All heavy atoms as a GROMACS GRO file, in nm:
protein
  617
    1MET      N    1 -16.709   4.265   2.828
    1MET     CA    2 -16.773   4.288   2.957
    1MET      C    3 -16.902   4.368   2.935
    1MET      O    4 -16.906   4.458   2.853
    1MET     CB    5 -16.677   4.363   3.048
    1MET     CG    6 -16.733   4.391   3.184
    1MET     SD    7 -16.599   4.429   3.299
    1MET     CE    8 -16.672   4.371   3.446
    2MET      N    9 -17.004   4.332   3.008
    2MET     CA   10 -17.134   4.396   2.994
    2MET      C   11 -17.136   4.532   3.062
    2MET      O   12 -17.089   4.546   3.175
    2MET     CB   13 -17.240   4.303   3.055
    2MET     CG   14 -17.381   4.343   3.029
    2MET     SD   15 -17.494   4.221   3.099
    2MET     CE   16 -17.573   4.163   2.954
    3ARG      N   17 -17.188   4.631   2.994
    3ARG     CA   18 -17.202   4.765   3.054
    3ARG      C   19 -17.315   4.763   3.155
    3ARG      O   20 -17.409   4.684   3.145
    3ARG     CB   21 -17.233   4.867   2.946
    3ARG     CG   22 -17.118   4.896   2.854
    3ARG     CD   23 -17.150   5.009   2.756
    3ARG     NE   24 -17.262   5.091   2.796
    3ARG     CZ   25 -17.363   5.125   2.715
    3ARG    NH1   26 -17.365   5.086   2.592
    3ARG    NH2   27 -17.461   5.200   2.760
    4ALA      N   28 -17.308   4.855   3.252
    4ALA     CA   29 -17.410   4.862   3.356
    4ALA      C   30 -17.548   4.885   3.296
    4ALA      O   31 -17.647   4.825   3.340
    4ALA     CB   32 -17.376   4.972   3.456
    5GLU      N   33 -17.558   4.969   3.195
    5GLU     CA   34 -17.688   4.997   3.133
    5GLU      C   35 -17.745   4.873   3.065
    5GLU      O   36 -17.865   4.846   3.072
    5GLU     CB   37 -17.675   5.112   3.033
    5GLU     CG   38 -17.808   5.164   2.984
    5GLU     CD   39 -17.897   5.220   3.095
    5GLU    OE1   40 -17.845   5.280   3.191
    5GLU    OE2   41 -18.021   5.202   3.086
    6ASP      N   42 -17.660   4.794   3.000
    6ASP     CA   43 -17.704   4.670   2.937
    6ASP      C   44 -17.753   4.570   3.042
    6ASP      O   45 -17.854   4.502   3.024
    6ASP     CB   46 -17.592   4.606   2.856
    6ASP     CG   47 -17.548   4.694   2.739
    6ASP    OD1   48 -17.630   4.772   2.689
    6ASP    OD2   49 -17.430   4.684   2.700
    7LEU      N   50 -17.680   4.564   3.151
    7LEU     CA   51 -17.718   4.475   3.260
    7LEU      C   52 -17.852   4.517   3.319
    7LEU      O   53 -17.940   4.434   3.343
    7LEU     CB   54 -17.609   4.477   3.368
    7LEU     CG   55 -17.627   4.385   3.487
    7LEU    CD1   56 -17.640   4.240   3.443
    7LEU    CD2   57 -17.509   4.400   3.581
    8TYR      N   58 -17.869   4.646   3.339
    8TYR     CA   59 -17.995   4.698   3.394
    8TYR      C   60 -18.112   4.666   3.300
    8TYR      O   61 -18.220   4.624   3.344
    8TYR     CB   62 -17.986   4.848   3.419
    8TYR     CG   63 -18.111   4.907   3.477
    8TYR    CD1   64 -18.149   4.878   3.608
    8TYR    CD2   65 -18.193   4.990   3.402
    8TYR    CE1   66 -18.265   4.931   3.662
    8TYR    CE2   67 -18.308   5.043   3.455
    8TYR     CZ   68 -18.344   5.013   3.585
    8TYR     OH   69 -18.459   5.066   3.637
    9THR      N   70 -18.091   4.680   3.170
    9THR     CA   71 -18.195   4.647   3.072
    9THR      C   72 -18.232   4.499   3.082
    9THR      O   73 -18.351   4.464   3.078
    9THR     CB   74 -18.147   4.681   2.929
    9THR    OG1   75 -18.119   4.822   2.924
    9THR    CG2   76 -18.253   4.648   2.826
   10ALA      N   77 -18.133   4.414   3.096
   10ALA     CA   78 -18.159   4.271   3.109
   10ALA      C   79 -18.236   4.241   3.237
   10ALA      O   80 -18.329   4.159   3.238
   10ALA     CB   81 -18.028   4.192   3.106
   11ILE      N   82 -18.202   4.309   3.345
   11ILE     CA   83 -18.271   4.289   3.473
   11ILE      C   84 -18.416   4.334   3.464
   11ILE      O   85 -18.506   4.269   3.516
   11ILE     CB   86 -18.196   4.362   3.586
   11ILE    CG1   87 -18.062   4.292   3.613
   11ILE    CG2   88 -18.281   4.369   3.713
   11ILE    CD1   89 -17.969   4.369   3.704
   12ARG      N   90 -18.441   4.443   3.393
   12ARG     CA   91 -18.579   4.493   3.379
   12ARG      C   92 -18.668   4.394   3.304
   12ARG      O   93 -18.790   4.398   3.318
   12ARG     CB   94 -18.581   4.628   3.309
   12ARG     CG   95 -18.509   4.734   3.387
   12ARG     CD   96 -18.578   4.857   3.422
   12ARG     NE   97 -18.702   4.889   3.359
   12ARG     CZ   98 -18.801   4.944   3.425
   12ARG    NH1   99 -18.788   4.970   3.552
   12ARG    NH2  100 -18.912   4.976   3.363
   13ALA      N  101 -18.608   4.304   3.227
   13ALA     CA  102 -18.685   4.204   3.154
   13ALA      C  103 -18.735   4.093   3.247
   13ALA      O  104 -18.825   4.018   3.210
   13ALA     CB  105 -18.601   4.145   3.041
   14LEU      N  106 -18.679   4.083   3.366
   14LEU     CA  107 -18.722   3.981   3.463
   14LEU      C  108 -18.855   4.021   3.526
   14LEU      O  109 -18.891   4.138   3.528
   14LEU     CB  110 -18.617   3.967   3.574
   14LEU     CG  111 -18.477   3.925   3.532
   14LEU    CD1  112 -18.383   3.934   3.652
   14LEU    CD2  113 -18.477   3.785   3.475
   15THR      N  114 -18.923   3.923   3.580
   15THR     CA  115 -19.046   3.952   3.654
   15THR      C  116 -19.007   4.023   3.784
   15THR      O  117 -18.893   4.009   3.831
   15THR     CB  118 -19.123   3.824   3.688
   15THR    OG1  119 -19.045   3.747   3.780
   15THR    CG2  120 -19.156   3.743   3.563
   16PRO      N  121 -19.101   4.095   3.845
   16PRO     CA  122 -19.068   4.160   3.972
   16PRO      C  123 -19.018   4.062   4.078
   16PRO      O  124 -18.923   4.093   4.149
   16PRO     CB  125 -19.201   4.224   4.014
   16PRO     CG  126 -19.269   4.253   3.884
   16PRO     CD  127 -19.233   4.136   3.795
   17ASN      N  128 -19.077   3.943   4.087
   17ASN     CA  129 -19.030   3.845   4.186
   17ASN      C  130 -18.888   3.800   4.156
   17ASN      O  131 -18.807   3.782   4.248
   17ASN     CB  132 -19.124   3.724   4.191
   17ASN     CG  133 -19.252   3.755   4.265
   17ASN    OD1  134 -19.258   3.849   4.344
   17ASN    ND2  135 -19.355   3.677   4.239
   18GLU      N  136 -18.856   3.779   4.028
   18GLU     CA  137 -18.720   3.739   3.992
   18GLU      C  138 -18.620   3.850   4.026
   18GLU      O  139 -18.510   3.823   4.071
   18GLU     CB  140 -18.710   3.706   3.843
   18GLU     CG  141 -18.782   3.578   3.804
   18GLU     CD  142 -18.787   3.558   3.654
   18GLU    OE1  143 -18.806   3.657   3.580
   18GLU    OE2  144 -18.773   3.443   3.611
   19ARG      N  145 -18.661   3.975   4.003
   19ARG     CA  146 -18.573   4.088   4.038
   19ARG      C  147 -18.547   4.094   4.187
   19ARG      O  148 -18.435   4.119   4.230
   19ARG     CB  149 -18.635   4.219   3.991
   19ARG     CG  150 -18.618   4.242   3.845
   19ARG     CD  151 -18.662   4.380   3.809
   19ARG     NE  152 -18.775   4.366   3.719
   19ARG     CZ  153 -18.861   4.459   3.691
   19ARG    NH1  154 -18.851   4.577   3.744
   19ARG    NH2  155 -18.959   4.437   3.607
   20LEU      N  156 -18.653   4.072   4.267
   20LEU     CA  157 -18.635   4.074   4.412
   20LEU      C  158 -18.540   3.963   4.457
   20LEU      O  159 -18.455   3.985   4.543
   20LEU     CB  160 -18.770   4.060   4.482
   20LEU     CG  161 -18.862   4.181   4.472
   20LEU    CD1  162 -19.000   4.148   4.526
   20LEU    CD2  163 -18.803   4.301   4.545
   21ARG      N  164 -18.554   3.844   4.398
   21ARG     CA  165 -18.463   3.734   4.431
   21ARG      C  166 -18.320   3.769   4.392
   21ARG      O  167 -18.225   3.738   4.464
   21ARG     CB  168 -18.508   3.605   4.363
   21ARG     CG  169 -18.623   3.536   4.435
   21ARG     CD  170 -18.642   3.393   4.388
   21ARG     NE  171 -18.681   3.384   4.249
   21ARG     CZ  172 -18.806   3.387   4.204
   21ARG    NH1  173 -18.906   3.399   4.289
   21ARG    NH2  174 -18.833   3.380   4.075
   22LEU      N  175 -18.303   3.835   4.278
   22LEU     CA  176 -18.170   3.874   4.233
   22LEU      C  177 -18.108   3.975   4.329
   22LEU      O  178 -17.991   3.962   4.368
   22LEU     CB  179 -18.176   3.933   4.092
   22LEU     CG  180 -18.045   3.986   4.035
   22LEU    CD1  181 -17.941   3.874   4.025
   22LEU    CD2  182 -18.068   4.051   3.900
   23VAL      N  183 -18.185   4.074   4.370
   23VAL     CA  184 -18.135   4.175   4.464
   23VAL      C  185 -18.095   4.108   4.595
   23VAL      O  186 -17.988   4.137   4.650
   23VAL     CB  187 -18.240   4.285   4.488
   23VAL    CG1  188 -18.202   4.374   4.605
   23VAL    CG2  189 -18.259   4.368   4.362
   24GLU      N  190 -18.178   4.017   4.643
   24GLU     CA  191 -18.146   3.947   4.768
   24GLU      C  192 -18.015   3.868   4.752
   24GLU      O  193 -17.928   3.870   4.840
   24GLU     CB  194 -18.259   3.852   4.806
   24GLU     CG  195 -18.232   3.777   4.934
   24GLU     CD  196 -18.344   3.682   4.971
   24GLU    OE1  197 -18.439   3.666   4.893
   24GLU    OE2  198 -18.333   3.621   5.078
   25ARG      N  199 -17.998   3.802   4.638
   25ARG     CA  200 -17.877   3.724   4.614
   25ARG      C  201 -17.753   3.813   4.608
   25ARG      O  202 -17.647   3.779   4.663
   25ARG     CB  203 -17.893   3.648   4.483
   25ARG     CG  204 -17.785   3.549   4.457
   25ARG     CD  205 -17.821   3.464   4.338
   25ARG     NE  206 -17.712   3.376   4.305
   25ARG     CZ  207 -17.709   3.298   4.201
   25ARG    NH1  208 -17.812   3.295   4.119
   25ARG    NH2  209 -17.606   3.222   4.176
   26VAL      N  210 -17.766   3.928   4.544
   26VAL     CA  211 -17.653   4.022   4.536
   26VAL      C  212 -17.617   4.072   4.674
   26VAL      O  213 -17.498   4.077   4.712
   26VAL     CB  214 -17.687   4.139   4.441
   26VAL    CG1  215 -17.584   4.251   4.453
   26VAL    CG2  216 -17.697   4.091   4.298
   27ILE      N  217 -17.717   4.108   4.753
   27ILE     CA  218 -17.691   4.160   4.888
   27ILE      C  219 -17.625   4.053   4.973
   27ILE      O  220 -17.528   4.080   5.044
   27ILE     CB  221 -17.820   4.212   4.953
   27ILE    CG1  222 -17.864   4.341   4.881
   27ILE    CG2  223 -17.801   4.238   5.102
   27ILE    CD1  224 -18.000   4.390   4.920
   28ARG      N  225 -17.675   3.929   4.966
   28ARG     CA  226 -17.613   3.820   5.043
   28ARG      C  227 -17.468   3.799   5.001
   28ARG      O  228 -17.381   3.776   5.085
   28ARG     CB  229 -17.690   3.691   5.025
   28ARG     CG  230 -17.817   3.686   5.105
   28ARG     CD  231 -17.882   3.553   5.096
   28ARG     NE  232 -18.009   3.557   5.166
   28ARG     CZ  233 -18.084   3.453   5.186
   28ARG    NH1  234 -18.048   3.335   5.141
   28ARG    NH2  235 -18.198   3.464   5.251
   29GLY      N  236 -17.441   3.809   4.872
   29GLY     CA  237 -17.304   3.794   4.824
   29GLY      C  238 -17.213   3.901   4.879
   29GLY      O  239 -17.099   3.873   4.920
   30ILE      N  240 -17.262   4.022   4.885
   30ILE     CA  241 -17.183   4.133   4.939
   30ILE      C  242 -17.156   4.110   5.087
   30ILE      O  243 -17.044   4.128   5.135
   30ILE     CB  244 -17.254   4.268   4.916
   30ILE    CG1  245 -17.256   4.302   4.767
   30ILE    CG2  246 -17.187   4.380   4.997
   30ILE    CD1  247 -17.345   4.419   4.730
   31VAL      N  248 -17.258   4.070   5.161
   31VAL     CA  249 -17.243   4.046   5.304
   31VAL      C  250 -17.145   3.932   5.329
   31VAL      O  251 -17.058   3.941   5.417
   31VAL     CB  252 -17.380   4.016   5.369
   31VAL    CG1  253 -17.363   3.966   5.511
   31VAL    CG2  254 -17.468   4.141   5.366
   32GLU      N  255 -17.157   3.824   5.252
   32GLU     CA  256 -17.069   3.709   5.271
   32GLU      C  257 -16.924   3.741   5.237
   32GLU      O  258 -16.832   3.689   5.299
   32GLU     CB  259 -17.118   3.591   5.188
   32GLU     CG  260 -17.245   3.530   5.242
   32GLU     CD  261 -17.305   3.425   5.150
   32GLU    OE1  262 -17.245   3.394   5.045
   32GLU    OE2  263 -17.414   3.375   5.183
   33GLU      N  264 -16.903   3.828   5.138
   33GLU     CA  265 -16.767   3.866   5.101
   33GLU      C  266 -16.704   3.953   5.208
   33GLU      O  267 -16.582   3.955   5.223
   33GLU     CB  268 -16.768   3.943   4.968
   33GLU     CG  269 -16.798   3.856   4.848
   33GLU     CD  270 -16.815   3.938   4.721
   33GLU    OE1  271 -16.787   4.060   4.723
   33GLU    OE2  272 -16.859   3.880   4.621
   34GLY      N  273 -16.786   4.026   5.280
   34GLY     CA  274 -16.734   4.115   5.383
   34GLY      C  275 -16.659   4.231   5.321
   34GLY      O  276 -16.668   4.257   5.201
   35GLN      N  277 -16.584   4.300   5.402
   35GLN     CA  278 -16.507   4.415   5.355
   35GLN      C  279 -16.363   4.402   5.404
   35GLN      O  280 -16.321   4.470   5.495
   35GLN     CB  281 -16.569   4.545   5.405
   35GLN     CG  282 -16.708   4.569   5.351
   35GLN     CD  283 -16.763   4.701   5.397
   35GLN    OE1  284 -16.697   4.779   5.464
   35GLN    NE2  285 -16.885   4.729   5.361
   36PRO      N  286 -16.287   4.311   5.343
   36PRO     CA  287 -16.151   4.287   5.391
   36PRO      C  288 -16.052   4.399   5.359
   36PRO      O  289 -15.947   4.406   5.417
   36PRO     CB  290 -16.111   4.158   5.320
   36PRO     CG  291 -16.191   4.158   5.194
   36PRO     CD  292 -16.321   4.226   5.230
   37HIS      N  293 -16.087   4.486   5.265
   37HIS     CA  294 -15.992   4.588   5.221
   37HIS      C  295 -16.038   4.726   5.263
   37HIS      O  296 -16.145   4.772   5.225
   37HIS     CB  297 -15.976   4.584   5.069
   37HIS     CG  298 -15.943   4.448   5.017
   37HIS    ND1  299 -15.820   4.389   5.039
   37HIS    CD2  300 -16.015   4.359   4.948
   37HIS    CE1  301 -15.819   4.270   4.984
   37HIS    NE2  302 -15.936   4.248   4.928
   38GLY      N  303 -15.957   4.794   5.340
   38GLY     CA  304 -15.982   4.934   5.375
   38GLY      C  305 -16.094   4.950   5.477
   38GLY      O  306 -16.155   4.855   5.523
   39PRO      N  307 -16.120   5.076   5.511
   39PRO     CA  308 -16.223   5.104   5.611
   39PRO      C  309 -16.363   5.075   5.555
   39PRO      O  310 -16.387   5.081   5.435
   39PRO     CB  311 -16.206   5.254   5.638
   39PRO     CG  312 -16.142   5.308   5.515
   39PRO     CD  313 -16.058   5.195   5.459
   40ALA      N  314 -16.453   5.044   5.645
   40ALA     CA  315 -16.590   5.017   5.606
   40ALA      C  316 -16.657   5.146   5.557
   40ALA      O  317 -16.630   5.254   5.608
   40ALA     CB  318 -16.667   4.960   5.725
   41GLU      N  319 -16.742   5.130   5.458
   41GLU     CA  320 -16.818   5.245   5.409
   41GLU      C  321 -16.934   5.270   5.504
   41GLU      O  322 -16.984   5.178   5.566
   41GLU     CB  323 -16.870   5.216   5.269
   41GLU     CG  324 -16.760   5.199   5.167
   41GLU     CD  325 -16.816   5.166   5.028
   41GLU    OE1  326 -16.938   5.182   5.008
   41GLU    OE2  327 -16.738   5.125   4.944
   42PRO      N  328 -16.979   5.396   5.511
   42PRO     CA  329 -17.094   5.422   5.598
   42PRO      C  330 -17.217   5.348   5.546
   42PRO      O  331 -17.228   5.325   5.426
   42PRO     CB  332 -17.112   5.574   5.589
   42PRO     CG  333 -17.037   5.616   5.469
   42PRO     CD  334 -16.932   5.513   5.443
   43PRO      N  335 -17.307   5.310   5.635
   43PRO     CA  336 -17.426   5.239   5.590
   43PRO      C  337 -17.508   5.325   5.494
   43PRO      O  338 -17.511   5.447   5.506
   43PRO     CB  339 -17.505   5.211   5.718
   43PRO     CG  340 -17.437   5.284   5.826
   43PRO     CD  341 -17.305   5.333   5.777
   44VAL      N  342 -17.570   5.260   5.398
   44VAL     CA  343 -17.650   5.330   5.299
   44VAL      C  344 -17.796   5.298   5.323
   44VAL      O  345 -17.832   5.181   5.338
   44VAL     CB  346 -17.611   5.286   5.156
   44VAL    CG1  347 -17.698   5.354   5.052
   44VAL    CG2  348 -17.464   5.316   5.131
   45SER      N  349 -17.878   5.400   5.328
   45SER     CA  350 -18.022   5.379   5.346
   45SER      C  351 -18.080   5.317   5.220
   45SER      O  352 -18.046   5.356   5.108
   45SER     CB  353 -18.089   5.514   5.374
   45SER     OG  354 -18.229   5.504   5.357
   46MET      N  355 -18.169   5.221   5.236
   46MET     CA  356 -18.236   5.161   5.119
   46MET      C  357 -18.314   5.267   5.043
   46MET      O  358 -18.326   5.262   4.922
   46MET     CB  359 -18.331   5.049   5.163
   46MET     CG  360 -18.258   4.923   5.206
   46MET     SD  361 -18.159   4.849   5.076
   46MET     CE  362 -18.285   4.781   4.972
   47PHE      N  363 -18.367   5.366   5.113
   47PHE     CA  364 -18.441   5.472   5.046
   47PHE      C  365 -18.349   5.554   4.957
   47PHE      O  366 -18.384   5.592   4.847
   47PHE     CB  367 -18.511   5.562   5.147
   47PHE     CG  368 -18.616   5.490   5.227
   47PHE    CD1  369 -18.597   5.464   5.361
   47PHE    CD2  370 -18.733   5.448   5.166
   47PHE    CE1  371 -18.693   5.397   5.433
   47PHE    CE2  372 -18.830   5.380   5.239
   47PHE     CZ  373 -18.809   5.355   5.372
   48GLY      N  374 -18.228   5.580   5.005
   48GLY     CA  375 -18.133   5.658   4.928
   48GLY      C  376 -18.082   5.585   4.805
   48GLY      O  377 -18.052   5.647   4.703
   49LEU      N  378 -18.075   5.453   4.813
   49LEU     CA  379 -18.025   5.374   4.700
   49LEU      C  380 -18.112   5.393   4.576
   49LEU      O  381 -18.064   5.388   4.464
   49LEU     CB  382 -18.021   5.226   4.735
   49LEU     CG  383 -17.909   5.180   4.826
   49LEU    CD1  384 -17.928   5.033   4.862
   49LEU    CD2  385 -17.775   5.199   4.758
   50PHE      N  386 -18.241   5.410   4.595
   50PHE     CA  387 -18.334   5.415   4.483
   50PHE      C  388 -18.397   5.553   4.466
   50PHE      O  389 -18.501   5.566   4.401
   50PHE     CB  390 -18.442   5.309   4.501
   50PHE     CG  391 -18.386   5.170   4.505
   50PHE    CD1  392 -18.370   5.103   4.625
   50PHE    CD2  393 -18.348   5.106   4.388
   50PHE    CE1  394 -18.318   4.975   4.629
   50PHE    CE2  395 -18.295   4.979   4.391
   50PHE     CZ  396 -18.279   4.913   4.511
   51SER      N  397 -18.336   5.656   4.519
   51SER     CA  398 -18.395   5.790   4.512
   51SER      C  399 -18.410   5.840   4.368
   51SER      O  400 -18.500   5.919   4.340
   51SER     CB  401 -18.313   5.890   4.594
   51SER     OG  402 -18.182   5.900   4.540
   52ASP      N  403 -18.327   5.792   4.278
   52ASP     CA  404 -18.336   5.833   4.137
   52ASP      C  405 -18.419   5.736   4.054
   52ASP      O  406 -18.425   5.749   3.932
   52ASP     CB  407 -18.195   5.842   4.075
   52ASP     CG  408 -18.111   5.950   4.140
   52ASP    OD1  409 -18.168   6.046   4.195
   52ASP    OD2  410 -17.988   5.938   4.135
   53GLU      N  411 -18.482   5.638   4.118
   53GLU     CA  412 -18.558   5.536   4.046
   53GLU      C  413 -18.699   5.520   4.102
   53GLU      O  414 -18.740   5.412   4.144
   53GLU     CB  415 -18.485   5.401   4.056
   53GLU     CG  416 -18.349   5.399   3.993
   53GLU     CD  417 -18.353   5.409   3.842
   53GLU    OE1  418 -18.460   5.383   3.782
   53GLU    OE2  419 -18.249   5.442   3.784
   54PRO      N  420 -18.780   5.626   4.102
   54PRO     CA  421 -18.914   5.614   4.160
   54PRO      C  422 -19.001   5.512   4.087
   54PRO      O  423 -19.082   5.443   4.149
   54PRO     CB  424 -18.973   5.754   4.149
   54PRO     CG  425 -18.894   5.821   4.042
   54PRO     CD  426 -18.757   5.759   4.047
   55ASP      N  427 -18.985   5.499   3.955
   55ASP     CA  428 -19.065   5.402   3.880
   55ASP      C  429 -19.029   5.259   3.921
   55ASP      O  430 -19.117   5.173   3.930
   55ASP     CB  431 -19.045   5.419   3.730
   55ASP     CG  432 -19.099   5.552   3.679
   55ASP    OD1  433 -19.190   5.607   3.744
   55ASP    OD2  434 -19.051   5.600   3.575
   56LEU      N  435 -18.902   5.234   3.945
   56LEU     CA  436 -18.858   5.102   3.988
   56LEU      C  437 -18.917   5.068   4.124
   56LEU      O  438 -18.967   4.957   4.145
   56LEU     CB  439 -18.706   5.094   3.992
   56LEU     CG  440 -18.646   4.964   4.044
   56LEU    CD1  441 -18.687   4.847   3.956
   56LEU    CD2  442 -18.495   4.974   4.051
   57ILE      N  443 -18.915   5.163   4.216
   57ILE     CA  444 -18.972   5.140   4.349
   57ILE      C  445 -19.121   5.111   4.336
   57ILE      O  446 -19.173   5.019   4.401
   57ILE     CB  447 -18.948   5.262   4.440
   57ILE    CG1  448 -18.800   5.275   4.473
   57ILE    CG2  449 -19.030   5.252   4.569
   57ILE    CD1  450 -18.742   5.159   4.548
   58ASP      N  451 -19.191   5.186   4.251
   58ASP     CA  452 -19.334   5.161   4.230
   58ASP      C  453 -19.358   5.020   4.177
   58ASP      O  454 -19.448   4.950   4.221
   58ASP     CB  455 -19.393   5.263   4.133
   58ASP     CG  456 -19.404   5.402   4.193
   58ASP    OD1  457 -19.395   5.415   4.317
   58ASP    OD2  458 -19.421   5.498   4.115
   59GLU      N  459 -19.274   4.978   4.083
   59GLU     CA  460 -19.287   4.846   4.022
   59GLU      C  461 -19.263   4.735   4.126
   59GLU      O  462 -19.338   4.638   4.133
   59GLU     CB  463 -19.185   4.832   3.909
   59GLU     CG  464 -19.243   4.780   3.781
   59GLU     CD  465 -19.137   4.775   3.673
   59GLU    OE1  466 -19.096   4.883   3.625
   59GLU    OE2  467 -19.096   4.663   3.639
   60VAL      N  468 -19.158   4.750   4.204
   60VAL     CA  469 -19.124   4.650   4.304
   60VAL      C  470 -19.235   4.644   4.411
   60VAL      O  471 -19.277   4.536   4.452
   60VAL     CB  472 -18.988   4.680   4.370
   60VAL    CG1  473 -18.964   4.592   4.492
   60VAL    CG2  474 -18.876   4.662   4.269
   61THR      N  475 -19.282   4.760   4.452
   61THR     CA  476 -19.390   4.765   4.552
   61THR      C  477 -19.516   4.698   4.498
   61THR      O  478 -19.580   4.620   4.568
   61THR     CB  479 -19.419   4.910   4.592
   61THR    OG1  480 -19.299   4.970   4.641
   61THR    CG2  481 -19.526   4.917   4.699
   62GLU      N  482 -19.550   4.729   4.374
   62GLU     CA  483 -19.668   4.669   4.313
   62GLU      C  484 -19.654   4.516   4.307
   62GLU      O  485 -19.747   4.443   4.340
   62GLU     CB  486 -19.691   4.725   4.173
   62GLU     CG  487 -19.814   4.668   4.106
   62GLU     CD  488 -19.836   4.723   3.965
   62GLU    OE1  489 -19.767   4.820   3.926
   62GLU    OE2  490 -19.921   4.668   3.895
   63GLY      N  491 -19.537   4.470   4.267
   63GLY     CA  492 -19.512   4.326   4.261
   63GLY      C  493 -19.524   4.260   4.398
   63GLY      O  494 -19.582   4.152   4.411
   64ALA      N  495 -19.472   4.328   4.499
   64ALA     CA  496 -19.480   4.274   4.634
   64ALA      C  497 -19.626   4.268   4.682
   64ALA      O  498 -19.668   4.170   4.744
   64ALA     CB  499 -19.396   4.358   4.730
   65MET      N  500 -19.702   4.373   4.653
   65MET     CA  501 -19.841   4.376   4.695
   65MET      C  502 -19.923   4.269   4.622
   65MET      O  503 -20.008   4.203   4.683
   65MET     CB  504 -19.901   4.515   4.674
   65MET     CG  505 -19.836   4.623   4.760
   65MET     SD  506 -19.832   4.584   4.936
   65MET     CE  507 -20.004   4.601   4.976
   66LEU      N  508 -19.900   4.252   4.494
   66LEU     CA  509 -19.970   4.148   4.419
   66LEU      C  510 -19.936   4.009   4.473
   66LEU      O  511 -20.024   3.923   4.488
   66LEU     CB  512 -19.937   4.156   4.270
   66LEU     CG  513 -19.999   4.272   4.194
   66LEU    CD1  514 -19.942   4.280   4.053
   66LEU    CD2  515 -20.150   4.258   4.189
   67SER      N  516 -19.810   3.988   4.501
   67SER     CA  517 -19.766   3.861   4.557
   67SER      C  518 -19.831   3.837   4.692
   67SER      O  519 -19.875   3.726   4.723
   67SER     CB  520 -19.614   3.859   4.569
   67SER     OG  521 -19.571   3.738   4.624
   68ARG      N  522 -19.840   3.941   4.772
   68ARG     CA  523 -19.899   3.928   4.905
   68ARG      C  524 -20.048   3.898   4.896
   68ARG      O  525 -20.102   3.824   4.976
   68ARG     CB  526 -19.875   4.054   4.986
   68ARG     CG  527 -19.915   4.040   5.129
   68ARG     CD  528 -19.865   4.152   5.213
   68ARG     NE  529 -19.904   4.127   5.350
   68ARG     CZ  530 -19.887   4.210   5.446
   68ARG    NH1  531 -19.828   4.326   5.424
   68ARG    NH2  532 -19.925   4.182   5.568
   69GLU      N  533 -20.116   3.957   4.796
   69GLU     CA  534 -20.258   3.929   4.776
   69GLU      C  535 -20.279   3.782   4.740
   69GLU      O  536 -20.374   3.719   4.786
   69GLU     CB  537 -20.316   4.016   4.665
   69GLU     CG  538 -20.336   4.161   4.704
   69GLU     CD  539 -20.381   4.246   4.586
   69GLU    OE1  540 -20.424   4.191   4.483
   69GLU    OE2  541 -20.372   4.369   4.598
   70ASN      N  542 -20.191   3.728   4.658
   70ASN     CA  543 -20.204   3.590   4.612
   70ASN      C  544 -20.151   3.488   4.712
   70ASN      O  545 -20.194   3.374   4.713
   70ASN     CB  546 -20.132   3.572   4.478
   70ASN     CG  547 -20.196   3.655   4.369
   70ASN    OD1  548 -20.316   3.676   4.368
   70ASN    ND2  549 -20.115   3.703   4.276
   71HIS      N  550 -20.053   3.530   4.793
   71HIS     CA  551 -19.990   3.439   4.889
   71HIS      C  552 -19.974   3.512   5.022
   71HIS      O  553 -19.863   3.556   5.056
   71HIS     CB  554 -19.852   3.394   4.838
   71HIS     CG  555 -19.856   3.336   4.701
   71HIS    ND1  556 -19.906   3.211   4.675
   71HIS    CD2  557 -19.822   3.387   4.581
   71HIS    CE1  558 -19.900   3.188   4.545
   71HIS    NE2  559 -19.849   3.294   4.487
   72PRO      N  560 -20.081   3.525   5.097
   72PRO     CA  561 -20.072   3.599   5.223
   72PRO      C  562 -19.973   3.534   5.321
   72PRO      O  563 -19.959   3.412   5.323
   72PRO     CB  564 -20.214   3.597   5.278
   72PRO     CG  565 -20.286   3.493   5.204
   72PRO     CD  566 -20.213   3.470   5.074
   73LEU      N  567 -19.906   3.617   5.395
   73LEU     CA  568 -19.810   3.567   5.493
   73LEU      C  569 -19.881   3.512   5.617
   73LEU      O  570 -19.828   3.428   5.688
   73LEU     CB  571 -19.714   3.678   5.536
   73LEU     CG  572 -19.628   3.736   5.426
   73LEU    CD1  573 -19.548   3.855   5.478
   73LEU    CD2  574 -19.534   3.629   5.372
   74ARG      N  575 -20.000   3.562   5.642
   74ARG     CA  576 -20.076   3.518   5.759
   74ARG      C  577 -20.212   3.466   5.713
   74ARG      O  578 -20.271   3.518   5.620
   74ARG     CB  579 -20.099   3.635   5.853
   74ARG     CG  580 -19.973   3.691   5.914
   74ARG     CD  581 -20.007   3.812   6.000
   74ARG     NE  582 -19.899   3.905   5.997
   74ARG     CZ  583 -19.886   4.005   5.908
   74ARG    NH1  584 -19.976   4.027   5.819
   74ARG    NH2  585 -19.782   4.085   5.911
   75VAL      N  586 -20.260   3.367   5.783
   75VAL     CA  587 -20.393   3.316   5.755
   75VAL      C  588 -20.487   3.378   5.856
   75VAL      O  589 -20.466   3.368   5.977
   75VAL     CB  590 -20.396   3.161   5.766
   75VAL    CG1  591 -20.537   3.110   5.742
   75VAL    CG2  592 -20.298   3.100   5.668
   76GLY      N  593 -20.590   3.446   5.806
   76GLY     CA  594 -20.683   3.516   5.896
   76GLY      C  595 -20.781   3.421   5.960
   76GLY      O  596 -20.797   3.306   5.921
   77ASN      N  597 -20.846   3.471   6.064
   77ASN     CA  598 -20.952   3.397   6.132
   77ASN      C  599 -21.083   3.428   6.063
   77ASN      O  600 -21.146   3.529   6.091
   77ASN     CB  601 -20.959   3.440   6.278
   77ASN     CG  602 -20.899   3.339   6.371
   77ASN    OD1  603 -20.874   3.227   6.333
   77ASN    ND2  604 -20.877   3.380   6.496
   78ASP      N  605 -21.125   3.343   5.972
   78ASP     CA  606 -21.248   3.367   5.898
   78ASP      C  607 -21.368   3.300   5.965
   78ASP      O  608 -21.477   3.298   5.911
   78ASP     CB  609 -21.235   3.313   5.754
   78ASP     CG  610 -21.132   3.391   5.675
   78ASP    OD1  611 -21.089   3.498   5.723
   78ASP    OD2  612 -21.096   3.347   5.564
   79ALA      N  613 -21.347   3.240   6.080
   79ALA     CA  614 -21.454   3.168   6.148
   79ALA      C  615 -21.551   3.260   6.215
   79ALA      O  616 -21.532   3.369   6.246
   79ALA     CB  617 -21.396   3.072   6.249
   0.00000   0.00000   0.00000
């Protein structure tokens, strides 16, 4: 079985976009599985999840901004 640190190292080798897709897939899997056992856990803030990983947040943010520069979500009125 792969250790969490080994898994994290493998994930860091992915591009920022691939990492974002992976996180989305993991979250969807958790939501789809639901919580059939025991009481629900209190909601966790996304900010709190990464409080010990400021470099990761910077990397993900940078990747998102670069992606947005190359593929804008909105087309401006340049006329």
